[in-house]
TILUM-351324 format. One record per residue: residue in one letter; residue number from 1; x, y, z of N, C-alpha, C, O in turn. Coordinates in Angstrom, 3 decimals. Atoms other than C-alpha are relative to their C-alpha. Layout:
residues N
SITE | rest | nr | nu | nv | nw | cau | cav | caw | cu | cv | cw | ou | ov | ow
SITE | A | NUM | X | Y | Z | X | Y | Z | X | Y | Z | X | Y | Z
...
This chain:
residues 152
SITE | rest | nr | nu | nv | nw | cau | cav | caw | cu | cv | cw | ou | ov | ow
SITE | M | 1 | -0.966 | -0.798 | 1.369 | 210.448 | 50.649 | 87.491 | 1.212 | 0.517 | 1.050 | 2.161 | 1.027 | 0.453
SITE | F | 2 | -0.831 | -0.931 | -1.042 | 212.584 | 52.061 | 90.669 | 1.227 | -1.212 | 0.329 | 2.446 | -1.057 | 0.266
SITE | Y | 3 | -0.845 | 1.144 | -0.869 | 214.079 | 48.773 | 92.142 | 1.323 | -0.186 | -0.403 | 2.095 | -0.335 | 0.544
SITE | D | 4 | -1.373 | -0.064 | 0.269 | 217.410 | 48.603 | 90.059 | 0.527 | 1.198 | -0.448 | 1.675 | 1.204 | -0.892
SITE | I | 5 | -0.180 | -1.411 | 0.852 | 217.574 | 52.054 | 88.797 | 1.844 | 0.463 | 0.653 | 2.832 | 0.866 | 0.039
SITE | S | 6 | -1.516 | -0.680 | -0.391 | 220.762 | 52.969 | 90.936 | 1.238 | -0.599 | -0.769 | 2.292 | 0.015 | -0.934
SITE | H | 7 | -1.138 | 0.474 | 1.069 | 222.842 | 50.436 | 88.584 | 0.406 | 1.010 | -1.143 | 1.583 | 1.027 | -1.502
SITE | F | 8 | -0.044 | -1.293 | 0.930 | 222.683 | 53.295 | 86.123 | 0.912 | 0.936 | 0.805 | 1.384 | 1.756 | 0.017
SITE | V | 9 | -0.418 | -1.407 | -0.485 | 224.370 | 55.809 | 88.429 | 0.995 | -0.548 | 1.144 | 1.932 | 0.230 | 1.325
SITE | S | 10 | -0.675 | 0.308 | -0.865 | 226.068 | 53.810 | 91.249 | 0.819 | -1.294 | -0.119 | 0.266 | -2.096 | -0.872
SITE | E | 11 | -0.594 | 1.065 | 0.107 | 228.663 | 51.003 | 91.557 | 0.196 | -0.940 | 1.185 | 0.786 | -2.021 | 1.173
SITE | D | 12 | 0.040 | 0.967 | -1.196 | 228.148 | 49.770 | 95.083 | -1.419 | -0.478 | 0.034 | -2.413 | 0.072 | 0.507
SITE | Y | 13 | 0.620 | 1.144 | -0.025 | 226.263 | 46.830 | 94.443 | -0.915 | -0.176 | 1.372 | -2.140 | -0.058 | 1.368
SITE | G | 14 | 0.651 | 0.084 | -1.151 | 225.380 | 46.310 | 97.974 | -0.862 | 1.036 | 0.714 | -1.476 | 0.847 | 1.763
SITE | K | 15 | 0.871 | -1.443 | -0.444 | 223.688 | 49.875 | 98.437 | -0.625 | 0.019 | -1.091 | -0.432 | 1.061 | -1.717
SITE | H | 16 | 1.014 | -0.552 | 1.368 | 221.391 | 49.736 | 95.502 | -0.934 | -0.321 | 0.180 | -1.624 | -0.059 | -0.805
SITE | G | 17 | 1.321 | -0.407 | -0.536 | 218.379 | 49.168 | 97.245 | -0.124 | 0.955 | 0.722 | -1.258 | 1.433 | 0.749
SITE | V | 18 | 0.118 | -1.280 | -0.676 | 219.196 | 52.065 | 99.498 | -0.206 | 1.277 | -0.992 | -1.141 | 2.078 | -0.976
SITE | R | 19 | -0.077 | -0.785 | 1.031 | 220.266 | 54.095 | 96.553 | -1.157 | 0.084 | -1.092 | -1.510 | 1.118 | -1.659
SITE | S | 20 | 1.223 | -0.258 | 1.095 | 217.467 | 53.423 | 94.214 | -1.348 | 0.398 | 0.632 | -2.229 | 0.976 | -0.005
SITE | A | 21 | 1.237 | -0.652 | -0.715 | 214.767 | 54.079 | 97.023 | 0.007 | 1.508 | 0.357 | -0.945 | 2.052 | 0.916
SITE | E | 22 | -0.468 | -1.221 | -0.107 | 216.634 | 57.586 | 97.045 | -0.618 | 0.721 | -0.967 | -1.433 | 1.631 | -0.813
SITE | I | 23 | 0.444 | -0.216 | 1.148 | 216.113 | 57.950 | 93.668 | -1.592 | 0.144 | -0.351 | -2.228 | 1.036 | -0.913
SITE | A | 24 | 1.951 | -0.173 | 0.041 | 212.250 | 57.185 | 93.768 | -0.198 | 0.885 | 0.490 | -0.447 | 1.816 | -0.276
SITE | R | 25 | 0.245 | -0.870 | -0.524 | 211.770 | 59.324 | 96.542 | -0.111 | 1.520 | -1.022 | -1.104 | 2.183 | -1.321
SITE | D | 26 | -0.195 | -1.218 | 0.513 | 213.331 | 62.254 | 94.646 | -0.929 | 0.432 | -1.325 | -1.389 | 1.536 | -1.616
SITE | F | 27 | 1.189 | -0.209 | 1.505 | 211.107 | 61.561 | 91.095 | -1.196 | -0.089 | 0.675 | -1.682 | 1.041 | 0.710
SITE | L | 28 | 1.291 | -0.324 | -0.418 | 207.955 | 61.045 | 92.706 | -0.275 | 1.252 | 0.889 | -1.180 | 2.080 | 0.786
SITE | A | 29 | 0.531 | -1.814 | -0.418 | 208.042 | 64.039 | 94.800 | 0.053 | 1.106 | -0.923 | -0.649 | 2.118 | -0.912
SITE | K | 30 | 0.404 | -1.331 | 1.253 | 208.797 | 66.092 | 91.661 | -1.299 | -0.136 | -0.713 | -1.943 | 0.812 | -1.161
SITE | E | 31 | 1.175 | -0.019 | 0.601 | 205.888 | 64.329 | 90.255 | -1.323 | -0.137 | 0.549 | -2.221 | -0.767 | -0.011
SITE | G | 32 | 0.814 | -0.470 | -0.704 | 203.593 | 65.503 | 93.062 | -0.744 | -1.191 | 0.811 | -1.783 | -1.039 | 1.453
SITE | Y | 33 | 0.457 | 1.149 | -0.700 | 203.076 | 62.014 | 94.435 | -0.184 | 0.526 | 1.660 | 0.357 | 1.498 | 2.188
SITE | S | 34 | 0.035 | -0.283 | -1.284 | 201.869 | 61.792 | 98.015 | 1.188 | -0.399 | 0.839 | 2.177 | -0.899 | 0.303
SITE | K | 35 | -0.980 | 0.194 | -0.942 | 203.960 | 61.430 | 101.257 | 0.105 | -1.244 | 0.145 | 1.156 | -1.871 | 0.013
SITE | D | 36 | 0.229 | 1.637 | -0.279 | 202.443 | 57.948 | 102.045 | 0.411 | -0.797 | -1.120 | 1.168 | -1.739 | -0.883
SITE | F | 37 | -0.194 | 0.575 | 1.194 | 202.713 | 56.772 | 98.658 | 1.488 | -0.179 | -0.457 | 2.056 | -1.197 | -0.853
SITE | I | 38 | -1.487 | -0.199 | 0.377 | 206.112 | 57.933 | 97.973 | 0.786 | -1.029 | 1.032 | 1.484 | -1.981 | 0.681
SITE | E | 39 | -0.849 | 1.212 | -0.692 | 207.478 | 56.094 | 101.001 | -0.264 | -1.360 | 0.328 | 0.681 | -2.038 | 0.733
SITE | D | 40 | 0.336 | 1.213 | 0.863 | 205.930 | 53.092 | 100.376 | 0.479 | -1.217 | -1.029 | 0.529 | -2.445 | -1.101
SITE | V | 41 | -0.453 | 0.299 | 1.711 | 207.205 | 52.875 | 96.837 | 1.670 | -0.194 | 0.893 | 2.137 | -1.331 | 0.962
SITE | A | 42 | -1.136 | -0.096 | -0.532 | 210.666 | 53.777 | 98.791 | 0.029 | -1.130 | 1.012 | 1.199 | -1.451 | 0.803
SITE | Y | 43 | 0.184 | 1.244 | -0.685 | 210.200 | 50.750 | 101.213 | -0.245 | -1.042 | -0.579 | 0.219 | -2.023 | 0.002
SITE | A | 44 | 0.037 | 1.311 | 0.865 | 209.335 | 48.171 | 98.782 | 1.639 | 0.024 | -0.919 | 2.358 | -0.970 | -1.014
SITE | V | 45 | -0.851 | 0.109 | 0.880 | 212.124 | 49.357 | 96.425 | 1.601 | -0.345 | 1.129 | 2.514 | -1.152 | 0.955
SITE | Q | 46 | -1.526 | 0.282 | -1.011 | 215.038 | 49.631 | 99.561 | -0.082 | -1.572 | 0.337 | 1.004 | -2.149 | 0.382
SITE | S | 47 | -0.011 | 0.971 | -0.908 | 213.835 | 46.342 | 101.044 | 0.410 | -1.228 | -1.114 | 1.162 | -2.150 | -0.797
SITE | H | 48 | -0.031 | 0.934 | 1.306 | 213.808 | 44.280 | 97.591 | 1.548 | -1.238 | -0.045 | 1.630 | -2.417 | -0.392
SITE | V | 49 | -1.076 | 0.827 | 0.003 | 217.217 | 42.973 | 97.950 | 0.650 | -0.964 | 1.354 | 1.693 | -1.546 | 1.651
SITE | G | 50 | 0.064 | 0.991 | -1.648 | 216.687 | 41.238 | 101.419 | 0.867 | 0.567 | 1.079 | 1.443 | -0.035 | 1.986
SITE | E | 51 | -0.696 | -0.554 | -1.172 | 218.233 | 43.457 | 103.434 | -0.839 | 0.147 | 1.366 | -0.281 | 0.364 | 2.442
SITE | F | 52 | 1.235 | -0.274 | -0.738 | 214.829 | 43.745 | 105.401 | -0.736 | -1.333 | -0.483 | -0.694 | -1.849 | -1.600
SITE | N | 53 | 0.876 | 0.725 | 0.430 | 212.388 | 41.182 | 105.868 | -1.545 | 0.768 | -0.118 | -2.215 | 1.172 | 0.832
SITE | P | 54 | 0.725 | -0.630 | 0.118 | 209.772 | 42.650 | 104.194 | -1.789 | 0.442 | 0.745 | -2.622 | -0.378 | 1.131
SITE | R | 55 | 1.077 | 0.064 | -1.194 | 206.818 | 44.056 | 106.131 | -1.438 | -0.076 | -1.143 | -2.381 | -0.862 | -1.045
SITE | T | 56 | 1.019 | -0.081 | 0.584 | 204.547 | 45.074 | 103.394 | -0.240 | -1.094 | -0.963 | 0.699 | -1.851 | -1.212
SITE | I | 57 | -0.113 | 1.004 | 1.161 | 202.753 | 42.722 | 100.438 | 0.624 | 0.583 | -0.845 | 1.260 | -0.325 | -1.382
SITE | E | 58 | -0.286 | -0.292 | 1.058 | 204.103 | 45.173 | 97.689 | 1.661 | -0.258 | -0.155 | 2.285 | -0.408 | -1.205
SITE | A | 59 | -1.476 | 0.061 | -0.160 | 207.732 | 44.850 | 99.017 | 0.405 | -1.635 | -0.038 | 1.529 | -1.985 | -0.400
SITE | K | 60 | -0.344 | 1.385 | 0.049 | 207.385 | 40.812 | 99.366 | -0.345 | -0.056 | -1.395 | 0.670 | -0.543 | -1.891
SITE | I | 61 | 0.175 | 0.140 | 1.242 | 206.041 | 40.822 | 95.787 | 0.923 | 0.549 | -0.948 | 0.814 | 0.061 | -2.073
SITE | L | 62 | -1.439 | -0.688 | 0.322 | 209.097 | 42.755 | 94.630 | 1.076 | -0.785 | 0.115 | 1.621 | -1.312 | -0.855
SITE | Q | 63 | -0.778 | 1.081 | 0.079 | 211.451 | 40.719 | 96.251 | -0.210 | -0.900 | -0.173 | 0.830 | -1.455 | 0.181
SITE | D | 64 | 0.178 | 0.862 | 0.670 | 210.061 | 37.791 | 94.897 | 0.206 | -0.120 | -1.464 | 0.650 | -1.155 | -1.959
SITE | A | 65 | -0.034 | -0.144 | 1.154 | 209.983 | 38.863 | 91.579 | 1.905 | 0.631 | -0.418 | 2.385 | 0.967 | -1.500
SITE | D | 66 | -1.103 | -0.613 | 0.498 | 213.483 | 40.055 | 91.743 | 0.891 | -1.312 | 0.304 | 2.054 | -1.439 | -0.079
SITE | T | 67 | -0.917 | 1.255 | -0.240 | 214.591 | 36.560 | 93.013 | -0.529 | -0.658 | -1.370 | 0.483 | -1.025 | -1.966
SITE | L | 68 | 0.283 | 0.354 | 0.803 | 212.911 | 35.312 | 90.262 | 0.233 | 0.453 | -1.560 | -0.108 | -0.200 | -2.546
SITE | D | 69 | -0.567 | -0.586 | 0.898 | 214.379 | 37.634 | 87.811 | 1.339 | -0.592 | -0.329 | 1.586 | -0.847 | -1.508
SITE | R | 70 | -0.950 | 0.660 | 0.100 | 217.776 | 36.082 | 88.553 | 0.282 | -1.327 | -0.871 | 1.372 | -1.734 | -1.273
SITE | F | 71 | 0.245 | 1.749 | 0.387 | 216.623 | 32.479 | 87.127 | -0.863 | 0.162 | -1.323 | -1.129 | -0.863 | -1.950
SITE | G | 72 | 0.713 | -0.124 | 0.900 | 214.703 | 33.698 | 84.555 | 0.536 | -0.268 | -1.605 | 1.730 | -0.374 | -1.883
SITE | Y | 73 | -0.698 | 0.431 | 1.107 | 214.730 | 32.903 | 80.747 | 1.202 | 0.959 | -0.993 | 1.934 | 0.551 | -1.894
SITE | I | 74 | -0.725 | -1.096 | 0.547 | 216.542 | 36.074 | 79.662 | 1.463 | -0.512 | 0.864 | 2.399 | -0.887 | 0.158
SITE | R | 75 | -1.552 | 0.230 | -0.606 | 219.715 | 35.326 | 82.479 | 0.284 | -1.575 | -0.435 | 1.381 | -2.052 | -0.145
SITE | I | 76 | -1.022 | 1.319 | 0.576 | 220.020 | 31.607 | 80.761 | 0.235 | 0.603 | -1.521 | 0.953 | 0.093 | -2.381
SITE | M | 77 | -0.789 | -0.410 | 1.672 | 220.472 | 33.506 | 77.477 | 1.240 | 0.394 | 0.189 | 2.227 | -0.072 | -0.381
SITE | L | 78 | -1.393 | -0.503 | -0.394 | 223.076 | 35.717 | 79.279 | 1.223 | -0.692 | 0.375 | 2.414 | -0.392 | 0.290
SITE | F | 79 | -1.016 | 0.900 | -0.554 | 224.569 | 32.929 | 80.728 | 0.816 | -0.452 | -1.279 | 2.042 | -0.343 | -1.310
SITE | G | 80 | -0.519 | 0.540 | 1.002 | 225.094 | 31.372 | 77.285 | 0.961 | 1.199 | -0.923 | 2.116 | 0.950 | -1.270
SITE | K | 81 | -0.874 | -1.304 | 0.489 | 226.374 | 34.916 | 75.622 | 1.118 | 0.344 | 1.038 | 2.077 | 0.986 | 0.609
SITE | T | 82 | -1.414 | -0.360 | -0.821 | 228.889 | 35.302 | 78.657 | 0.713 | -1.100 | -0.061 | 1.825 | -0.839 | 0.396
SITE | T | 83 | -0.669 | 0.662 | -0.289 | 230.187 | 32.227 | 78.490 | 0.799 | -0.492 | -1.241 | 0.320 | -0.402 | -2.372
SITE | E | 84 | -0.887 | -0.097 | 1.142 | 233.160 | 31.286 | 76.361 | -0.330 | -1.524 | -0.552 | 0.033 | -2.492 | 0.116
SITE | P | 85 | 0.419 | 1.315 | 0.379 | 231.681 | 28.275 | 74.136 | 1.334 | -1.096 | -0.297 | 1.282 | -2.324 | -0.245
SITE | F | 86 | -1.232 | 1.089 | 0.534 | 235.467 | 26.970 | 72.974 | 0.704 | -0.110 | 0.880 | 1.616 | -0.883 | 0.588
SITE | N | 87 | -0.502 | 0.365 | -1.308 | 236.778 | 27.047 | 76.584 | -0.697 | -0.740 | 0.674 | -1.213 | -0.278 | 1.692
SITE | P | 88 | 0.841 | 0.909 | -1.236 | 234.950 | 23.604 | 78.007 | 0.051 | 0.099 | 1.494 | -0.917 | -0.083 | 2.232
SITE | E | 89 | -0.250 | 0.350 | -1.522 | 236.630 | 23.701 | 81.456 | -0.692 | 1.292 | 0.340 | -0.975 | 1.404 | 1.533
SITE | N | 90 | 0.554 | -1.199 | -0.515 | 235.077 | 27.113 | 81.589 | -1.654 | -0.306 | 0.037 | -2.302 | -0.067 | 1.056
SITE | V | 91 | 1.556 | 0.382 | 0.079 | 231.320 | 25.936 | 80.474 | -0.177 | -1.097 | 0.691 | -1.319 | -1.203 | 1.137
SITE | S | 92 | 0.285 | 0.933 | -1.042 | 231.479 | 23.168 | 82.421 | 0.289 | 0.490 | 1.334 | -0.675 | 0.328 | 2.082
SITE | R | 93 | 0.011 | -1.004 | -1.376 | 232.584 | 25.112 | 85.584 | -0.926 | 0.856 | 0.313 | -1.235 | 0.976 | 1.499
SITE | R | 94 | 1.166 | -0.865 | -0.210 | 229.920 | 27.530 | 85.209 | -0.993 | -0.632 | -0.012 | -1.852 | -0.191 | 0.752
SITE | A | 95 | 1.346 | 0.573 | -0.317 | 227.205 | 25.103 | 84.737 | 0.051 | -0.882 | 0.757 | -1.079 | -1.302 | 1.006
SITE | H | 96 | 0.100 | 0.682 | -1.317 | 228.397 | 22.718 | 87.634 | -0.483 | 1.300 | 1.216 | -1.443 | 1.170 | 1.976
SITE | S | 97 | 0.164 | -1.007 | -0.947 | 228.599 | 26.168 | 89.754 | -1.397 | 0.511 | 0.193 | -1.840 | 0.844 | 1.292
SITE | S | 98 | 1.459 | -0.513 | 0.303 | 225.105 | 27.235 | 88.572 | -1.199 | -1.255 | 0.238 | -2.414 | -1.062 | 0.266
SITE | L | 99 | 0.652 | 1.299 | -0.702 | 223.821 | 23.611 | 89.643 | 0.142 | -0.017 | 1.270 | -0.734 | -0.372 | 2.058
SITE | D | 100 | -0.257 | 0.033 | -1.798 | 225.382 | 23.958 | 93.016 | -1.255 | 1.314 | 0.720 | -1.980 | 1.215 | 1.710
SITE | Y | 101 | 0.616 | -1.021 | -0.461 | 223.665 | 27.365 | 93.283 | -1.281 | -0.563 | 0.301 | -1.812 | -0.400 | 1.399
SITE | L | 102 | 1.442 | 0.482 | 0.379 | 220.495 | 25.754 | 92.402 | -0.890 | -1.034 | 1.213 | -2.056 | -1.169 | 1.583
SITE | K | 103 | 0.278 | 0.855 | -1.048 | 220.773 | 23.227 | 95.008 | -0.410 | 0.143 | 1.244 | -1.240 | -0.434 | 1.947
SITE | R | 104 | 0.087 | -1.004 | -1.158 | 221.399 | 25.712 | 97.628 | -1.283 | 0.672 | 0.342 | -1.772 | 0.809 | 1.463
SITE | L | 105 | 1.019 | -0.827 | 0.079 | 218.554 | 27.672 | 96.555 | -1.484 | -1.103 | 0.325 | -2.474 | -0.719 | 0.947
SITE | E | 106 | 1.217 | 1.342 | 0.183 | 215.941 | 24.504 | 96.392 | -0.063 | -0.367 | 1.981 | -1.090 | -0.483 | 2.650
SITE | K | 107 | -0.496 | 0.194 | -1.374 | 217.454 | 23.865 | 100.116 | -0.343 | 0.940 | 1.236 | -0.233 | 0.731 | 2.444
SITE | G | 108 | 0.221 | -1.077 | -0.627 | 216.412 | 27.054 | 101.229 | 0.921 | 0.908 | 0.709 | 0.602 | 1.651 | 1.637
SITE | E | 109 | -1.285 | -0.612 | -0.760 | 219.737 | 28.452 | 102.201 | 0.010 | 1.793 | 0.270 | 0.489 | 2.572 | 1.094
SITE | F | 110 | 0.065 | -1.757 | 0.780 | 218.913 | 32.065 | 100.558 | -1.458 | 0.554 | 0.808 | -1.865 | 1.692 | 0.572
SITE | G | 111 | 1.049 | -0.507 | -0.147 | 215.665 | 32.212 | 102.485 | -1.175 | -0.620 | -0.914 | -0.985 | -1.338 | -1.896
SITE | S | 112 | 0.870 | 0.564 | 0.958 | 212.161 | 31.509 | 101.204 | -1.024 | 0.912 | -0.684 | -1.507 | 1.865 | -0.072
SITE | M | 113 | 0.929 | -0.893 | 0.432 | 209.867 | 33.020 | 98.792 | -1.125 | 0.817 | 1.265 | -1.144 | 0.449 | 2.439
SITE | W | 114 | 0.707 | -0.428 | -0.845 | 207.263 | 35.277 | 100.413 | -1.659 | -0.296 | -0.164 | -2.595 | -0.325 | 0.635
SITE | T | 115 | 1.684 | 0.243 | 0.977 | 204.060 | 34.523 | 97.739 | 0.129 | -1.499 | -0.229 | 1.125 | -2.208 | -0.375
SITE | K | 116 | -0.001 | 1.432 | 0.982 | 202.955 | 31.334 | 96.540 | -0.204 | -0.021 | -1.097 | -0.272 | -1.088 | -1.707
SITE | T | 117 | -0.341 | 0.094 | 1.623 | 202.936 | 32.365 | 93.255 | 1.679 | 0.149 | -0.075 | 2.260 | -0.339 | -1.045
SITE | G | 118 | -1.295 | -0.305 | 0.302 | 206.553 | 33.405 | 93.774 | 1.021 | -1.572 | 0.168 | 1.990 | -1.931 | -0.502
SITE | E | 119 | -0.582 | 1.410 | -0.176 | 207.549 | 29.823 | 95.140 | -0.378 | -0.791 | -0.879 | 0.403 | -1.706 | -1.140
SITE | R | 120 | 0.286 | 0.655 | 1.313 | 205.624 | 28.440 | 92.217 | 0.666 | 0.167 | -1.435 | 0.849 | -0.704 | -2.285
SITE | E | 121 | -0.539 | -0.483 | 0.884 | 207.116 | 30.338 | 89.861 | 1.559 | -0.702 | 0.034 | 1.995 | -1.457 | -0.836
SITE | L | 122 | -1.253 | 0.282 | -0.334 | 210.598 | 29.761 | 91.360 | 0.533 | -1.519 | -0.242 | 1.519 | -1.890 | -0.879
SITE | N | 123 | 0.224 | 1.446 | 0.492 | 210.165 | 26.215 | 91.170 | 0.090 | -0.853 | -1.290 | 0.667 | -1.909 | -1.550
SITE | E | 124 | 0.184 | -0.031 | 1.807 | 209.323 | 26.201 | 87.391 | 1.235 | 0.557 | -0.428 | 1.770 | 0.050 | -1.414
SITE | L | 125 | -1.410 | -0.595 | 0.409 | 212.426 | 28.161 | 87.040 | 1.222 | -0.957 | 0.180 | 2.130 | -1.409 | -0.518
SITE | I | 126 | -1.523 | 1.169 | -0.461 | 214.758 | 25.961 | 88.893 | 0.049 | -0.964 | -0.972 | 1.090 | -1.057 | -1.622
SITE | N | 127 | 0.003 | 1.262 | 0.806 | 213.685 | 22.835 | 86.834 | 0.449 | 0.306 | -1.333 | 1.267 | -0.436 | -1.877
SITE | V | 128 | -0.302 | -0.145 | 1.093 | 213.798 | 24.718 | 83.595 | 2.039 | 0.303 | -0.232 | 2.844 | 0.112 | -1.144
SITE | N | 129 | -1.889 | -0.189 | 0.084 | 217.785 | 25.751 | 84.678 | 0.177 | -1.179 | 0.286 | 0.843 | -1.470 | -0.707
SITE | K | 130 | -0.445 | 1.101 | 0.086 | 218.334 | 22.361 | 85.559 | 0.065 | -1.313 | -1.131 | 0.826 | -2.238 | -1.414
SITE | I | 131 | -0.560 | 1.005 | 1.422 | 217.481 | 20.669 | 82.508 | 0.707 | 0.585 | -0.673 | 1.595 | -0.142 | -1.117
SITE | I | 132 | -1.006 | -0.602 | 0.712 | 219.276 | 23.286 | 80.669 | 1.432 | -0.029 | 0.058 | 2.204 | -0.130 | -0.896
SITE | L | 133 | -1.311 | 0.266 | -0.363 | 222.352 | 23.110 | 82.561 | 0.760 | -1.437 | -0.093 | 1.919 | -1.651 | -0.449
SITE | H | 134 | -0.362 | 1.317 | 0.251 | 222.444 | 19.407 | 82.655 | 0.083 | -0.199 | -1.496 | 0.930 | -1.066 | -1.714
SITE | G | 135 | 0.100 | 0.009 | 1.449 | 221.927 | 19.621 | 78.672 | 1.384 | 0.484 | -0.333 | 2.106 | -0.210 | -1.047
SITE | V | 136 | -1.055 | -0.652 | 0.397 | 224.761 | 21.875 | 78.407 | 1.184 | -0.766 | 0.517 | 2.227 | -0.948 | -0.111
SITE | I | 137 | -1.392 | 0.882 | -0.123 | 227.029 | 19.734 | 80.430 | 0.237 | -1.047 | -0.528 | 1.423 | -1.361 | -0.626
SITE | Q | 138 | 0.012 | 1.027 | 0.647 | 226.115 | 16.662 | 78.677 | 0.311 | 0.571 | -1.563 | 0.996 | -0.246 | -2.179
SITE | E | 139 | -0.596 | -0.174 | 1.317 | 226.793 | 18.227 | 75.261 | 1.184 | 0.769 | 0.036 | 1.682 | 1.076 | -1.048
SITE | Q | 140 | -1.317 | -0.764 | -0.367 | 229.809 | 20.108 | 76.655 | 1.117 | -1.508 | 0.241 | 2.319 | -1.556 | -0.019
SITE | E | 141 | -1.153 | 1.070 | 0.289 | 231.201 | 16.406 | 77.179 | 0.101 | -0.861 | -0.892 | 0.848 | -1.825 | -0.725
SITE | H | 142 | -0.005 | 0.461 | 1.236 | 230.625 | 15.234 | 73.987 | 0.357 | 0.921 | -1.370 | 0.063 | 0.570 | -2.513
SITE | T | 143 | -0.504 | -1.331 | 0.881 | 231.907 | 18.245 | 71.951 | 1.507 | -0.342 | 0.115 | 2.100 | -0.499 | 1.182
SITE | R | 144 | -1.491 | -0.382 | -0.247 | 235.556 | 18.171 | 70.828 | 0.656 | 1.107 | -0.169 | 0.244 | 1.873 | -1.041
SITE | S | 145 | -0.809 | -1.104 | -0.397 | 237.800 | 20.622 | 71.574 | 0.517 | 0.444 | -1.776 | 0.686 | -0.330 | -2.718
SITE | L | 146 | -0.666 | -0.375 | 1.244 | 239.110 | 22.749 | 68.584 | 1.470 | -0.781 | -0.321 | 1.775 | -1.042 | -1.485
SITE | Q | 147 | -1.215 | 0.697 | 0.113 | 242.578 | 20.963 | 69.159 | -0.277 | -1.035 | -0.504 | 0.239 | -1.191 | -1.611
SITE | E | 148 | 0.680 | 1.189 | 0.350 | 240.913 | 17.817 | 68.715 | -0.343 | -0.276 | -1.293 | -0.199 | -1.414 | -1.739
SITE | Y | 149 | 0.527 | 0.182 | 1.312 | 239.554 | 18.364 | 65.370 | 1.196 | 0.673 | -0.982 | 1.202 | 0.338 | -2.166
SITE | L | 150 | -1.152 | -0.299 | 0.850 | 242.975 | 20.341 | 64.064 | 0.730 | -1.614 | 0.129 | 1.445 | -2.042 | -0.777
SITE | E | 151 | -1.250 | 0.975 | -0.026 | 244.758 | 17.217 | 65.052 | -0.604 | -1.615 | -0.929 | 0.010 | -2.649 | -1.192
SITE | V | 152 | 0.946 | 1.123 | 0.884 | 241.910 | 14.860 | 62.982 | 1.073 | -0.276 | -1.206 | 0.795 | -1.061 | -2.113
């Protein structure tokens, strides 16, 4: 619930784990949770962005979940919503860039997942993303531009 909450109140993305942990501490303290529980939650929230190597299973699960979120079905949909479909160069460039990122992810350049479930889910999402991105590229290569339609 708290891990990305600071996105609503802060523009400093690099520090959003720290800021979200502060918000979590304040909220949970006001709700009467124990100090140990508050610190466990705050630690997981703060470490979810990879700033630390997580020590607890909760922090590892949250970090894995955050990574999975970047490649989930909603992100795939947002890729389509934020790409100008009538700008073939932009669509192709973004799709190729995403494929390059996925290759780097597969090679472990960004670290590994902390849980076996996270690893399995990430591999599945990478495969889904690859299928969709290759399809986008192929479709884009066979789509005429608006200018080409006007010339016919």
